[in-house]
mmCIF file of the N, C-alpha and C atoms, coordinates in Angstrom:
data_MODEL
# 
_entry.id   MODEL 
# 
loop_
_atom_site.group_PDB 
_atom_site.id 
_atom_site.type_symbol 
_atom_site.label_atom_id 
_atom_site.label_alt_id 
_atom_site.label_comp_id 
_atom_site.label_asym_id 
_atom_site.label_entity_id 
_atom_site.label_seq_id 
_atom_site.pdbx_PDB_ins_code 
_atom_site.Cartn_x 
_atom_site.Cartn_y 
_atom_site.Cartn_z 
_atom_site.occupancy 
_atom_site.B_iso_or_equiv 
_atom_site.pdbx_formal_charge 
_atom_site.auth_seq_id 
_atom_site.auth_comp_id 
_atom_site.auth_asym_id 
_atom_site.auth_atom_id 
_atom_site.pdbx_PDB_model_num 
ATOM 1   N N  . MET A 1 1  ? -2.399  -32.207 21.789  1.00 0.00 ? 1  MET A N  1 
ATOM 2   C CA . MET A 1 1  ? -1.310  -31.425 21.220  1.00 0.00 ? 1  MET A CA 1 
ATOM 3   C C  . MET A 1 1  ? -1.742  -30.845 19.874  1.00 0.00 ? 1  MET A C  1 
ATOM 4   N N  . MET A 1 2  ? -1.569  -29.563 19.741  1.00 0.00 ? 2  MET A N  1 
ATOM 5   C CA . MET A 1 2  ? -1.915  -28.903 18.496  1.00 0.00 ? 2  MET A CA 1 
ATOM 6   C C  . MET A 1 2  ? -0.747  -29.014 17.529  1.00 0.00 ? 2  MET A C  1 
ATOM 7   N N  . GLY A 1 3  ? -0.982  -29.624 16.398  1.00 0.00 ? 3  GLY A N  1 
ATOM 8   C CA . GLY A 1 3  ? 0.083   -29.805 15.422  1.00 0.00 ? 3  GLY A CA 1 
ATOM 9   C C  . GLY A 1 3  ? -0.043  -28.824 14.275  1.00 0.00 ? 3  GLY A C  1 
ATOM 10  N N  . ARG A 1 4  ? 0.719   -29.079 13.272  1.00 0.00 ? 4  ARG A N  1 
ATOM 11  C CA . ARG A 1 4  ? 0.703   -28.217 12.095  1.00 0.00 ? 4  ARG A CA 1 
ATOM 12  C C  . ARG A 1 4  ? -0.131  -28.822 10.978  1.00 0.00 ? 4  ARG A C  1 
ATOM 13  N N  . GLY A 1 5  ? -1.030  -29.674 11.323  1.00 0.00 ? 5  GLY A N  1 
ATOM 14  C CA . GLY A 1 5  ? -1.835  -30.376 10.331  1.00 0.00 ? 5  GLY A CA 1 
ATOM 15  C C  . GLY A 1 5  ? -2.859  -29.469 9.671   1.00 0.00 ? 5  GLY A C  1 
ATOM 16  N N  . LYS A 1 6  ? -3.857  -30.103 9.091   1.00 0.00 ? 6  LYS A N  1 
ATOM 17  C CA . LYS A 1 6  ? -4.911  -29.365 8.411   1.00 0.00 ? 6  LYS A CA 1 
ATOM 18  C C  . LYS A 1 6  ? -5.779  -28.627 9.421   1.00 0.00 ? 6  LYS A C  1 
ATOM 19  N N  . LEU A 1 7  ? -6.363  -27.549 8.958   1.00 0.00 ? 7  LEU A N  1 
ATOM 20  C CA . LEU A 1 7  ? -7.303  -26.804 9.793   1.00 0.00 ? 7  LEU A CA 1 
ATOM 21  C C  . LEU A 1 7  ? -8.617  -27.559 9.867   1.00 0.00 ? 7  LEU A C  1 
ATOM 22  N N  . PRO A 1 8  ? -9.336  -27.433 10.960  1.00 0.00 ? 8  PRO A N  1 
ATOM 23  C CA . PRO A 1 8  ? -10.639 -28.092 11.060  1.00 0.00 ? 8  PRO A CA 1 
ATOM 24  C C  . PRO A 1 8  ? -11.582 -27.590 9.968   1.00 0.00 ? 8  PRO A C  1 
ATOM 25  N N  . ILE A 1 9  ? -12.494 -28.436 9.551   1.00 0.00 ? 9  ILE A N  1 
ATOM 26  C CA . ILE A 1 9  ? -13.455 -28.058 8.514   1.00 0.00 ? 9  ILE A CA 1 
ATOM 27  C C  . ILE A 1 9  ? -14.262 -26.853 8.998   1.00 0.00 ? 9  ILE A C  1 
ATOM 28  N N  . GLY A 1 10 ? -14.425 -25.901 8.120   1.00 0.00 ? 10 GLY A N  1 
ATOM 29  C CA . GLY A 1 10 ? -15.200 -24.710 8.453   1.00 0.00 ? 10 GLY A CA 1 
ATOM 30  C C  . GLY A 1 10 ? -14.362 -23.569 8.982   1.00 0.00 ? 10 GLY A C  1 
ATOM 31  N N  . SER A 1 11 ? -13.118 -23.815 9.365   1.00 0.00 ? 11 SER A N  1 
ATOM 32  C CA . SER A 1 11 ? -12.283 -22.711 9.823   1.00 0.00 ? 11 SER A CA 1 
ATOM 33  C C  . SER A 1 11 ? -11.354 -22.288 8.696   1.00 0.00 ? 11 SER A C  1 
ATOM 34  N N  . LYS A 1 12 ? -10.944 -21.070 8.762   1.00 0.00 ? 12 LYS A N  1 
ATOM 35  C CA . LYS A 1 12 ? -10.146 -20.516 7.697   1.00 0.00 ? 12 LYS A CA 1 
ATOM 36  C C  . LYS A 1 12 ? -8.952  -19.797 8.300   1.00 0.00 ? 12 LYS A C  1 
ATOM 37  N N  . LYS A 1 13 ? -7.801  -19.957 7.715   1.00 0.00 ? 13 LYS A N  1 
ATOM 38  C CA . LYS A 1 13 ? -6.619  -19.243 8.194   1.00 0.00 ? 13 LYS A CA 1 
ATOM 39  C C  . LYS A 1 13 ? -6.696  -17.806 7.686   1.00 0.00 ? 13 LYS A C  1 
ATOM 40  N N  . GLU A 1 14 ? -6.589  -16.871 8.606   1.00 0.00 ? 14 GLU A N  1 
ATOM 41  C CA . GLU A 1 14 ? -6.650  -15.461 8.233   1.00 0.00 ? 14 GLU A CA 1 
ATOM 42  C C  . GLU A 1 14 ? -5.354  -15.048 7.547   1.00 0.00 ? 14 GLU A C  1 
ATOM 43  N N  . PRO A 1 15 ? -5.452  -14.365 6.410   1.00 0.00 ? 15 PRO A N  1 
ATOM 44  C CA . PRO A 1 15 ? -4.227  -13.900 5.759   1.00 0.00 ? 15 PRO A CA 1 
ATOM 45  C C  . PRO A 1 15 ? -3.571  -12.801 6.597   1.00 0.00 ? 15 PRO A C  1 
ATOM 46  N N  . VAL A 1 16 ? -2.283  -12.782 6.601   1.00 0.00 ? 16 VAL A N  1 
ATOM 47  C CA . VAL A 1 16 ? -1.552  -11.764 7.348   1.00 0.00 ? 16 VAL A CA 1 
ATOM 48  C C  . VAL A 1 16 ? -1.521  -10.504 6.498   1.00 0.00 ? 16 VAL A C  1 
ATOM 49  N N  . LYS A 1 17 ? -1.967  -9.397  7.070   1.00 0.00 ? 17 LYS A N  1 
ATOM 50  C CA . LYS A 1 17 ? -1.993  -8.133  6.341   1.00 0.00 ? 17 LYS A CA 1 
ATOM 51  C C  . LYS A 1 17 ? -0.647  -7.442  6.525   1.00 0.00 ? 17 LYS A C  1 
ATOM 52  N N  . LYS A 1 18 ? 0.109   -7.368  5.461   1.00 0.00 ? 18 LYS A N  1 
ATOM 53  C CA . LYS A 1 18 ? 1.413   -6.727  5.520   1.00 0.00 ? 18 LYS A CA 1 
ATOM 54  C C  . LYS A 1 18 ? 1.262   -5.271  5.103   1.00 0.00 ? 18 LYS A C  1 
ATOM 55  N N  . THR A 1 19 ? 1.702   -4.380  5.952   1.00 0.00 ? 19 THR A N  1 
ATOM 56  C CA . THR A 1 19 ? 1.642   -2.963  5.620   1.00 0.00 ? 19 THR A CA 1 
ATOM 57  C C  . THR A 1 19 ? 3.021   -2.349  5.785   1.00 0.00 ? 19 THR A C  1 
ATOM 58  N N  . ILE A 1 20 ? 3.161   -1.161  5.268   1.00 0.00 ? 20 ILE A N  1 
ATOM 59  C CA . ILE A 1 20 ? 4.456   -0.496  5.354   1.00 0.00 ? 20 ILE A CA 1 
ATOM 60  C C  . ILE A 1 20 ? 4.589   0.247   6.675   1.00 0.00 ? 20 ILE A C  1 
ATOM 61  N N  . SER A 1 21 ? 5.802   0.614   7.009   1.00 0.00 ? 21 SER A N  1 
ATOM 62  C CA . SER A 1 21 ? 6.058   1.316   8.265   1.00 0.00 ? 21 SER A CA 1 
ATOM 63  C C  . SER A 1 21 ? 5.512   2.739   8.216   1.00 0.00 ? 21 SER A C  1 
ATOM 64  N N  . LYS A 1 22 ? 5.367   3.330   9.387   1.00 0.00 ? 22 LYS A N  1 
ATOM 65  C CA . LYS A 1 22 ? 4.887   4.715   9.464   1.00 0.00 ? 22 LYS A CA 1 
ATOM 66  C C  . LYS A 1 22 ? 5.844   5.653   8.740   1.00 0.00 ? 22 LYS A C  1 
ATOM 67  N N  . GLN A 1 23 ? 7.140   5.385   8.848   1.00 0.00 ? 23 GLN A N  1 
ATOM 68  C CA . GLN A 1 23 ? 8.131   6.238   8.182   1.00 0.00 ? 23 GLN A CA 1 
ATOM 69  C C  . GLN A 1 23 ? 7.995   6.138   6.663   1.00 0.00 ? 23 GLN A C  1 
ATOM 70  N N  . ASP A 1 24 ? 7.803   4.925   6.143   1.00 0.00 ? 24 ASP A N  1 
ATOM 71  C CA . ASP A 1 24 ? 7.615   4.758   4.700   1.00 0.00 ? 24 ASP A CA 1 
ATOM 72  C C  . ASP A 1 24 ? 6.342   5.457   4.240   1.00 0.00 ? 24 ASP A C  1 
ATOM 73  N N  . ARG A 1 25 ? 5.278   5.328   5.040   1.00 0.00 ? 25 ARG A N  1 
ATOM 74  C CA . ARG A 1 25 ? 4.014   6.001   4.696   1.00 0.00 ? 25 ARG A CA 1 
ATOM 75  C C  . ARG A 1 25 ? 4.222   7.518   4.672   1.00 0.00 ? 25 ARG A C  1 
ATOM 76  N N  . LYS A 1 26 ? 4.962   8.025   5.644   1.00 0.00 ? 26 LYS A N  1 
ATOM 77  C CA . LYS A 1 26 ? 5.251   9.462   5.698   1.00 0.00 ? 26 LYS A CA 1 
ATOM 78  C C  . LYS A 1 26 ? 6.064   9.887   4.474   1.00 0.00 ? 26 LYS A C  1 
ATOM 79  N N  . ASP A 1 27 ? 7.053   9.070   4.102   1.00 0.00 ? 27 ASP A N  1 
ATOM 80  C CA . ASP A 1 27 ? 7.881   9.382   2.937   1.00 0.00 ? 27 ASP A CA 1 
ATOM 81  C C  . ASP A 1 27 ? 7.067   9.380   1.646   1.00 0.00 ? 27 ASP A C  1 
ATOM 82  N N  . LEU A 1 28 ? 6.114   8.449   1.532   1.00 0.00 ? 28 LEU A N  1 
ATOM 83  C CA . LEU A 1 28 ? 5.251   8.428   0.352   1.00 0.00 ? 28 LEU A CA 1 
ATOM 84  C C  . LEU A 1 28 ? 4.362   9.667   0.304   1.00 0.00 ? 28 LEU A C  1 
ATOM 85  N N  . LYS A 1 29 ? 3.895   10.111  1.471   1.00 0.00 ? 29 LYS A N  1 
ATOM 86  C CA . LYS A 1 29 ? 3.083   11.336  1.513   1.00 0.00 ? 29 LYS A CA 1 
ATOM 87  C C  . LYS A 1 29 ? 3.910   12.544  1.082   1.00 0.00 ? 29 LYS A C  1 
ATOM 88  N N  . ILE A 1 30 ? 5.157   12.591  1.510   1.00 0.00 ? 30 ILE A N  1 
ATOM 89  C CA . ILE A 1 30 ? 6.049   13.689  1.105   1.00 0.00 ? 30 ILE A CA 1 
ATOM 90  C C  . ILE A 1 30 ? 6.267   13.653  -0.409  1.00 0.00 ? 30 ILE A C  1 
ATOM 91  N N  . LEU A 1 31 ? 6.499   12.454  -0.942  1.00 0.00 ? 31 LEU A N  1 
ATOM 92  C CA . LEU A 1 31 ? 6.684   12.305  -2.392  1.00 0.00 ? 31 LEU A CA 1 
ATOM 93  C C  . LEU A 1 31 ? 5.465   12.813  -3.147  1.00 0.00 ? 31 LEU A C  1 
ATOM 94  N N  . ALA A 1 32 ? 4.287   12.371  -2.726  1.00 0.00 ? 32 ALA A N  1 
ATOM 95  C CA . ALA A 1 32 ? 3.054   12.784  -3.391  1.00 0.00 ? 32 ALA A CA 1 
ATOM 96  C C  . ALA A 1 32 ? 2.835   14.287  -3.255  1.00 0.00 ? 32 ALA A C  1 
ATOM 97  N N  . ASP A 1 33 ? 3.154   14.840  -2.098  1.00 0.00 ? 33 ASP A N  1 
ATOM 98  C CA . ASP A 1 33 ? 3.008   16.275  -1.882  1.00 0.00 ? 33 ASP A CA 1 
ATOM 99  C C  . ASP A 1 33 ? 3.968   17.063  -2.777  1.00 0.00 ? 33 ASP A C  1 
ATOM 100 N N  . ASP A 1 34 ? 5.184   16.560  -2.928  1.00 0.00 ? 34 ASP A N  1 
ATOM 101 C CA . ASP A 1 34 ? 6.162   17.221  -3.805  1.00 0.00 ? 34 ASP A CA 1 
ATOM 102 C C  . ASP A 1 34 ? 5.653   17.304  -5.239  1.00 0.00 ? 34 ASP A C  1 
ATOM 103 N N  . PHE A 1 35 ? 4.870   16.311  -5.657  1.00 0.00 ? 35 PHE A N  1 
ATOM 104 C CA . PHE A 1 35 ? 4.305   16.300  -7.007  1.00 0.00 ? 35 PHE A CA 1 
ATOM 105 C C  . PHE A 1 35 ? 2.906   16.910  -7.057  1.00 0.00 ? 35 PHE A C  1 
ATOM 106 N N  . CYS A 1 36 ? 2.460   17.487  -5.943  1.00 0.00 ? 36 CYS A N  1 
ATOM 107 C CA . CYS A 1 36 ? 1.153   18.166  -5.854  1.00 0.00 ? 36 CYS A CA 1 
ATOM 108 C C  . CYS A 1 36 ? -0.013  17.233  -6.181  1.00 0.00 ? 36 CYS A C  1 
ATOM 109 N N  . ILE A 1 37 ? 0.097   15.974  -5.760  1.00 0.00 ? 37 ILE A N  1 
ATOM 110 C CA . ILE A 1 37 ? -1.002  15.030  -5.999  1.00 0.00 ? 37 ILE A CA 1 
ATOM 111 C C  . ILE A 1 37 ? -1.465  14.354  -4.704  1.00 0.00 ? 37 ILE A C  1 
ATOM 112 N N  . LEU A 1 38 ? -0.975  14.829  -3.567  1.00 0.00 ? 38 LEU A N  1 
ATOM 113 C CA . LEU A 1 38 ? -1.347  14.222  -2.290  1.00 0.00 ? 38 LEU A CA 1 
ATOM 114 C C  . LEU A 1 38 ? -2.840  14.348  -2.006  1.00 0.00 ? 38 LEU A C  1 
ATOM 115 N N  . HIS A 1 39 ? -3.481  15.397  -2.509  1.00 0.00 ? 39 HIS A N  1 
ATOM 116 C CA . HIS A 1 39 ? -4.907  15.631  -2.246  1.00 0.00 ? 39 HIS A CA 1 
ATOM 117 C C  . HIS A 1 39 ? -5.814  14.633  -2.960  1.00 0.00 ? 39 HIS A C  1 
ATOM 118 N N  . ARG A 1 40 ? -5.294  13.919  -3.934  1.00 0.00 ? 40 ARG A N  1 
ATOM 119 C CA . ARG A 1 40 ? -6.120  12.991  -4.725  1.00 0.00 ? 40 ARG A CA 1 
ATOM 120 C C  . ARG A 1 40 ? -6.504  11.753  -3.910  1.00 0.00 ? 40 ARG A C  1 
ATOM 121 N N  . LYS A 1 41 ? -7.773  11.336  -4.052  1.00 0.00 ? 41 LYS A N  1 
ATOM 122 C CA . LYS A 1 41 ? -8.249  10.161  -3.312  1.00 0.00 ? 41 LYS A CA 1 
ATOM 123 C C  . LYS A 1 41 ? -7.505  8.899   -3.713  1.00 0.00 ? 41 LYS A C  1 
ATOM 124 N N  . ASP A 1 42 ? -7.228  8.745   -5.004  1.00 0.00 ? 42 ASP A N  1 
ATOM 125 C CA . ASP A 1 42 ? -6.538  7.532   -5.452  1.00 0.00 ? 42 ASP A CA 1 
ATOM 126 C C  . ASP A 1 42 ? -5.130  7.444   -4.863  1.00 0.00 ? 42 ASP A C  1 
ATOM 127 N N  . VAL A 1 43 ? -4.472  8.582   -4.709  1.00 0.00 ? 43 VAL A N  1 
ATOM 128 C CA . VAL A 1 43 ? -3.130  8.603   -4.124  1.00 0.00 ? 43 VAL A CA 1 
ATOM 129 C C  . VAL A 1 43 ? -3.202  8.262   -2.634  1.00 0.00 ? 43 VAL A C  1 
ATOM 130 N N  . GLN A 1 44 ? -4.190  8.808   -1.936  1.00 0.00 ? 44 GLN A N  1 
ATOM 131 C CA . GLN A 1 44 ? -4.377  8.481   -0.518  1.00 0.00 ? 44 GLN A CA 1 
ATOM 132 C C  . GLN A 1 44 ? -4.594  6.977   -0.338  1.00 0.00 ? 44 GLN A C  1 
ATOM 133 N N  . GLU A 1 45 ? -5.392  6.394   -1.225  1.00 0.00 ? 45 GLU A N  1 
ATOM 134 C CA . GLU A 1 45 ? -5.664  4.962   -1.148  1.00 0.00 ? 45 GLU A CA 1 
ATOM 135 C C  . GLU A 1 45 ? -4.395  4.144   -1.421  1.00 0.00 ? 45 GLU A C  1 
ATOM 136 N N  . ILE A 1 46 ? -3.600  4.572   -2.372  1.00 0.00 ? 46 ILE A N  1 
ATOM 137 C CA . ILE A 1 46 ? -2.326  3.894   -2.664  1.00 0.00 ? 46 ILE A CA 1 
ATOM 138 C C  . ILE A 1 46 ? -1.454  3.878   -1.416  1.00 0.00 ? 46 ILE A C  1 
ATOM 139 N N  . ILE A 1 47 ? -1.332  5.023   -0.767  1.00 0.00 ? 47 ILE A N  1 
ATOM 140 C CA . ILE A 1 47 ? -0.471  5.139   0.415   1.00 0.00 ? 47 ILE A CA 1 
ATOM 141 C C  . ILE A 1 47 ? -0.972  4.240   1.544   1.00 0.00 ? 47 ILE A C  1 
ATOM 142 N N  . GLU A 1 48 ? -2.279  4.142   1.701   1.00 0.00 ? 48 GLU A N  1 
ATOM 143 C CA . GLU A 1 48 ? -2.841  3.339   2.792   1.00 0.00 ? 48 GLU A CA 1 
ATOM 144 C C  . GLU A 1 48 ? -2.814  1.836   2.524   1.00 0.00 ? 48 GLU A C  1 
ATOM 145 N N  . THR A 1 49 ? -2.793  1.436   1.263   1.00 0.00 ? 49 THR A N  1 
ATOM 146 C CA . THR A 1 49 ? -2.941  0.013   0.959   1.00 0.00 ? 49 THR A CA 1 
ATOM 147 C C  . THR A 1 49 ? -1.707  -0.662  0.373   1.00 0.00 ? 49 THR A C  1 
ATOM 148 N N  . CYS A 1 50 ? -0.682  0.083   0.015   1.00 0.00 ? 50 CYS A N  1 
ATOM 149 C CA . CYS A 1 50 ? 0.480   -0.555  -0.613  1.00 0.00 ? 50 CYS A CA 1 
ATOM 150 C C  . CYS A 1 50 ? 1.208   -1.461  0.383   1.00 0.00 ? 50 CYS A C  1 
ATOM 151 N N  . LYS A 1 51 ? 1.857   -2.473  -0.145  1.00 0.00 ? 51 LYS A N  1 
ATOM 152 C CA . LYS A 1 51 ? 2.530   -3.472  0.680   1.00 0.00 ? 51 LYS A CA 1 
ATOM 153 C C  . LYS A 1 51 ? 4.026   -3.209  0.832   1.00 0.00 ? 51 LYS A C  1 
ATOM 154 N N  . SER A 1 52 ? 4.544   -2.235  0.068   1.00 0.00 ? 52 SER A N  1 
ATOM 155 C CA . SER A 1 52 ? 5.954   -1.865  0.197   1.00 0.00 ? 52 SER A CA 1 
ATOM 156 C C  . SER A 1 52 ? 6.122   -0.429  -0.282  1.00 0.00 ? 52 SER A C  1 
ATOM 157 N N  . TYR A 1 53 ? 7.217   0.189   0.140   1.00 0.00 ? 53 TYR A N  1 
ATOM 158 C CA . TYR A 1 53 ? 7.505   1.557   -0.300  1.00 0.00 ? 53 TYR A CA 1 
ATOM 159 C C  . TYR A 1 53 ? 7.641   1.589   -1.817  1.00 0.00 ? 53 TYR A C  1 
ATOM 160 N N  . ALA A 1 54 ? 8.357   0.609   -2.372  1.00 0.00 ? 54 ALA A N  1 
ATOM 161 C CA . ALA A 1 54 ? 8.597   0.580   -3.817  1.00 0.00 ? 54 ALA A CA 1 
ATOM 162 C C  . ALA A 1 54 ? 7.285   0.480   -4.601  1.00 0.00 ? 54 ALA A C  1 
ATOM 163 N N  . GLU A 1 55 ? 6.355   -0.335  -4.098  1.00 0.00 ? 55 GLU A N  1 
ATOM 164 C CA . GLU A 1 55 ? 5.054   -0.473  -4.760  1.00 0.00 ? 55 GLU A CA 1 
ATOM 165 C C  . GLU A 1 55 ? 4.298   0.859   -4.725  1.00 0.00 ? 55 GLU A C  1 
ATOM 166 N N  . GLY A 1 56 ? 4.282   1.493   -3.565  1.00 0.00 ? 56 GLY A N  1 
ATOM 167 C CA . GLY A 1 56 ? 3.607   2.783   -3.434  1.00 0.00 ? 56 GLY A CA 1 
ATOM 168 C C  . GLY A 1 56 ? 4.224   3.845   -4.313  1.00 0.00 ? 56 GLY A C  1 
ATOM 169 N N  . GLN A 1 57 ? 5.540   3.894   -4.341  1.00 0.00 ? 57 GLN A N  1 
ATOM 170 C CA . GLN A 1 57 ? 6.253   4.876   -5.153  1.00 0.00 ? 57 GLN A CA 1 
ATOM 171 C C  . GLN A 1 57 ? 5.915   4.684   -6.637  1.00 0.00 ? 57 GLN A C  1 
ATOM 172 N N  . GLN A 1 58 ? 5.932   3.436   -7.074  1.00 0.00 ? 58 GLN A N  1 
ATOM 173 C CA . GLN A 1 58 ? 5.643   3.139   -8.477  1.00 0.00 ? 58 GLN A CA 1 
ATOM 174 C C  . GLN A 1 58 ? 4.221   3.563   -8.849  1.00 0.00 ? 58 GLN A C  1 
ATOM 175 N N  . LYS A 1 59 ? 3.263   3.257   -7.983  1.00 0.00 ? 59 LYS A N  1 
ATOM 176 C CA . LYS A 1 59 ? 1.871   3.619   -8.268  1.00 0.00 ? 59 LYS A CA 1 
ATOM 177 C C  . LYS A 1 59 ? 1.665   5.129   -8.239  1.00 0.00 ? 59 LYS A C  1 
ATOM 178 N N  . ILE A 1 60 ? 2.319   5.816   -7.308  1.00 0.00 ? 60 ILE A N  1 
ATOM 179 C CA . ILE A 1 60 ? 2.219   7.279   -7.242  1.00 0.00 ? 60 ILE A CA 1 
ATOM 180 C C  . ILE A 1 60 ? 2.805   7.900   -8.506  1.00 0.00 ? 60 ILE A C  1 
ATOM 181 N N  . MET A 1 61 ? 3.917   7.359   -8.981  1.00 0.00 ? 61 MET A N  1 
ATOM 182 C CA . MET A 1 61 ? 4.526   7.891   -10.198 1.00 0.00 ? 61 MET A CA 1 
ATOM 183 C C  . MET A 1 61 ? 3.631   7.653   -11.415 1.00 0.00 ? 61 MET A C  1 
ATOM 184 N N  . ARG A 1 62 ? 2.888   6.536   -11.415 1.00 0.00 ? 62 ARG A N  1 
ATOM 185 C CA . ARG A 1 62 ? 1.939   6.300   -12.510 1.00 0.00 ? 62 ARG A CA 1 
ATOM 186 C C  . ARG A 1 62 ? 0.834   7.353   -12.512 1.00 0.00 ? 62 ARG A C  1 
ATOM 187 N N  . VAL A 1 63 ? 0.332   7.698   -11.316 1.00 0.00 ? 63 VAL A N  1 
ATOM 188 C CA . VAL A 1 63 ? -0.699  8.734   -11.214 1.00 0.00 ? 63 VAL A CA 1 
ATOM 189 C C  . VAL A 1 63 ? -0.128  10.069  -11.701 1.00 0.00 ? 63 VAL A C  1 
ATOM 190 N N  . TYR A 1 64 ? 1.068   10.408  -11.248 1.00 0.00 ? 64 TYR A N  1 
ATOM 191 C CA . TYR A 1 64 ? 1.705   11.658  -11.662 1.00 0.00 ? 64 TYR A CA 1 
ATOM 192 C C  . TYR A 1 64 ? 1.849   11.708  -13.185 1.00 0.00 ? 64 TYR A C  1 
ATOM 193 N N  . THR A 1 65 ? 2.319   10.618  -13.756 1.00 0.00 ? 65 THR A N  1 
ATOM 194 C CA . THR A 1 65 ? 2.494   10.566  -15.216 1.00 0.00 ? 65 THR A CA 1 
ATOM 195 C C  . THR A 1 65 ? 1.163   10.767  -15.924 1.00 0.00 ? 65 THR A C  1 
ATOM 196 N N  . ALA A 1 66 ? 0.122   10.100  -15.441 1.00 0.00 ? 66 ALA A N  1 
ATOM 197 C CA . ALA A 1 66 ? -1.205  10.223  -16.063 1.00 0.00 ? 66 ALA A CA 1 
ATOM 198 C C  . ALA A 1 66 ? -1.755  11.633  -15.955 1.00 0.00 ? 66 ALA A C  1 
ATOM 199 N N  . VAL A 1 67 ? -1.526  12.279  -14.813 1.00 0.00 ? 67 VAL A N  1 
ATOM 200 C CA . VAL A 1 67 ? -2.094  13.607  -14.573 1.00 0.00 ? 67 VAL A CA 1 
ATOM 201 C C  . VAL A 1 67 ? -1.336  14.697  -15.317 1.00 0.00 ? 67 VAL A C  1 
ATOM 202 N N  . TYR A 1 68 ? -0.008  14.651  -15.270 1.00 0.00 ? 68 TYR A N  1 
ATOM 203 C CA . TYR A 1 68 ? 0.784   15.773  -15.775 1.00 0.00 ? 68 TYR A CA 1 
ATOM 204 C C  . TYR A 1 68 ? 1.471   15.547  -17.109 1.00 0.00 ? 68 TYR A C  1 
ATOM 205 N N  . LEU A 1 69 ? 1.671   14.314  -17.516 1.00 0.00 ? 69 LEU A N  1 
ATOM 206 C CA . LEU A 1 69 ? 2.446   14.088  -18.736 1.00 0.00 ? 69 LEU A CA 1 
ATOM 207 C C  . LEU A 1 69 ? 1.617   13.582  -19.901 1.00 0.00 ? 69 LEU A C  1 
ATOM 208 N N  . HIS A 1 70 ? 0.312   13.422  -19.701 1.00 0.00 ? 70 HIS A N  1 
ATOM 209 C CA . HIS A 1 70 ? -0.538  12.985  -20.818 1.00 0.00 ? 70 HIS A CA 1 
ATOM 210 C C  . HIS A 1 70 ? -1.605  13.986  -21.133 1.00 0.00 ? 70 HIS A C  1 
# 
């Protein structure tokens, strides 16, 4: 019987990769496009790797602020 005990020595539990939904990813792309920063590699990476819409939105707004307001 497999229990919930310790993992065997040498094995590792794989972390669960949490990603956002396709709709959230699409919405982030629209947001970035509205600010004319969708073409930037850093923005593309944010959209692909963020763990929530709010996280992606916040990071995109930081890029926008750095590019246009400083």
